[in-house]
N, C-alpha and C positions, 0 to 999 in steps of 0.2 A: 784437837792437837792430836797426835798419838802420844801415847803415854804406856802403851805394853805390848809383847811383842807374845803372839802366839803361834805356835808351828800348826802348819796347816794340817799336818797327820795327826800331830798326837795331841795337840792345845798344851803341851809344856810350852813352860814361860820361864826358862833356865837360861844363867850362863852359862856358854859354850866352853869356857875354861876350868871351871872348876863344880858349873853344874847347881851352884848357889841361883837365888833367886835373886832375878836381873829384873830392871826396867829401862827402858826409851826413853830418851829426853826428847827435845825439841828436835835436834839436828840429827836425831836419828841412831847416834850412840853414846852411851852414856857407862859410868863407871860401876862396876859390879860390886854390892855393900858385902860380899864376901872374901872376895881373892884381888879386891881393886884393880881390875886389870879392865881397859879399857878395848872400844871397838866396837860396829854394830856386832849384836848377840843373833848369830843363828843358831837354830833348833841344834841340839847334841845328837838327837835322834836320825835328822834326814838333814840336817847341814843347809837347808834351804836357807832364801833369806824370808826373816819374817814377817809375817803380817802383821799392817802395821791396825790398830782396833783403838775408835775414840773410846776413853776412860768414862764410863758410865754417869750419866750426871747424877749427882749428887742429890737424894731422897728431899726433896724441902715439903714441908709441913704445907697440906693444901690453903690456897689463899679461902683468906671468909668472906663471904658474901658481904658486898658494900652494904652500908646501912644505908638506908633510906633515906634521901635526902630529905631533912627538916625544914621546911620553909619558915623557919624563925629567928630572930636576932636578941640576942642581948644588951641588956637596956644599963647605962650609967654602971657600968662594969659590976654589978652585984649577983651576976652568974646566974640571975633567972632567966629563963627562955620564954621567948613572948611572939606570938603571932607575927609574921612578915604578910603583913597586907600588900597585894598585887594591885597595880592600877586599875583603874575600871575598864579600860583600854583591855590592857593584857587577860579580864577576867572576862571579860567577852568573847575574847577570840579563844578563847579556852573551850567553851560552849559550839563555837564556829567550827572548830575543829573535829567533832566530833560529828557533824554533818557529813553524810555520802559524799553530798555534791561538791563538799570544800575539800577533802582528806589530801587531796593533791598539791592544794595550796599552799603555797611559801608564808612565814609567819608573817613576812610584813604586810603580804597581800591580806593577810587575814584580818591582821591590826587595822587597816583599811578600809575594810568593811565593815568591822566592829565599832567602828568609829560611825559608823552611820545607822546602828539598831538602836531600839530605843524597848525599855520596860514596858508591860500592858500589864496589868493585873485584870482578872476575869472573876464571876461569882461562881458557884456551883451552878451546874445546869445550863451553861451557855454555850450555844451551838455557831457551828459553823457549817451550812447545811450543802450535802452533795449538789454539784451543778452550779453552786455559788459563783462569780468569777473569782478569780484569782487575785488576792490583793497581795500576796505575798508570800516571804516564809517566816515559819514561827519554830521557835524553839523553847521549849519548857524549864523554866528557871525552878519551878518548885509547882508541886499538885501533881494531877493524875489526869488521863484525860482517854475517852473509848473511842474507838474509831468502829463505825459501824457503815454496813451496805443495806439499803431495803431490799426486802425479799421481795417474791411474787406479792403476798398480803402488804397492805399500809399497816397493818396492826403490828407487823412482826420486821425485826431488824436482824443480821447476822454480823455477828461481832466479829469483827478482824486482828484485833489488836489491842493492846493498853499500853499508852507511852507514859513516862515517867520523865523525871528529870533530867535532862540531856536530849532528850530524843527530840524529835522533830517533823514536820509536817508541810508539805508545799513546797518540795524541791522539785516535782516535775511539772506542775502549774509558772515557779517562777521563770523557768526557762521557755517554758512553752506556751505560757497566758493560756491555757485553758482550763476550763472550769474544775471545779473542785471536782475531785472523782470519788469521795467519801464524805461522810456525815464525822464530823467529829464532835465530840460533847466531854465539856470538864465535867469529873464526879467528883469532885473537890475541889474548892478552893485554889486558883492556880494562879502563878506569872507565868508568863513569855517573854522572851526576845523576838523584836517585830522587824523583821527585812523587808521594806514593803518592795515591791517588784521596780517601779519607777527608779527608785534609789540604784537598786538593785544594777539594772541594765544602764544608767549611767555609769555608773562605776567600771563595769566592763567595757563601756565608750572610752574612758578613760585611759582604762589600762588593759594593755592586751596579754598581758599574764594571767589573767584572770580566765579570758577564756579558753586560752589554752589549757589552764589547771583544773579547766571543767572537764576535758574530755576523755581521760582514763575515766571519770565517774559516768558519763552520760555513754560510754563504750560497756561498761557494767549492767545499765540499766536495761541491756538490750537494744539500744540503737545500733545501728549500721553506720559506716562511715558517710556515706547519702546522708542519710538524717541527723547526725551531728553535724555536719555541714552546714546546711537550710536552716539550723535551728540556731547555729552561732550567727549567720549571718544576715537573721530573721531577727535576732537581738541587737545589730548593729542597727539594720533598715530602721526601726522600732526608733531606739533611741533618736537615729537620725530626724 
């Protein structure tokens, strides 16, 4: 909404009759506060139509960053904050959402898969060896594991990664069914969520949205379009 006039030549804002300060209203004319004359206020220096400029927006205080959401509830109106416990399915779905393969799946689909995974406790030193058949996907809930690859000598191994809470292994084998590509050893007592491959394939067969959601992640793993199509088709054929 125009609220003041500025001369194009002199940037003067005055009433053309008394040269007192003036202000333009909504309709383009207003009353000069000095002489009470009305009409469009042209610049007294060049008598051209004024340039209408919007009034600068009032400087408001910067908005404070939103406080982090506290997952809590107040009990019996006593004002004390107590933890809000999410359902087991929601909790598992949060872990699945961190798996690269499932990044693009909807929350509803993640919850469907979450209802089919279960928790497995493993002792320190438990080993899943390279070239063993892939039985499913594992997501670490607690504890840590070391990923290694055998070197030229049987006595040596190359450390590839250390996995901790929320990290997973077995994604590629889950969709390809190929043997394990590395050895994974629990370096402390560990619990992990387990999604068996047959259960995963059954879910893919029941819900095409799952296979569609896998496409971006598979592409990011270096798969080309033909490989992706063949893999998805193979999953359906395997289940049928």
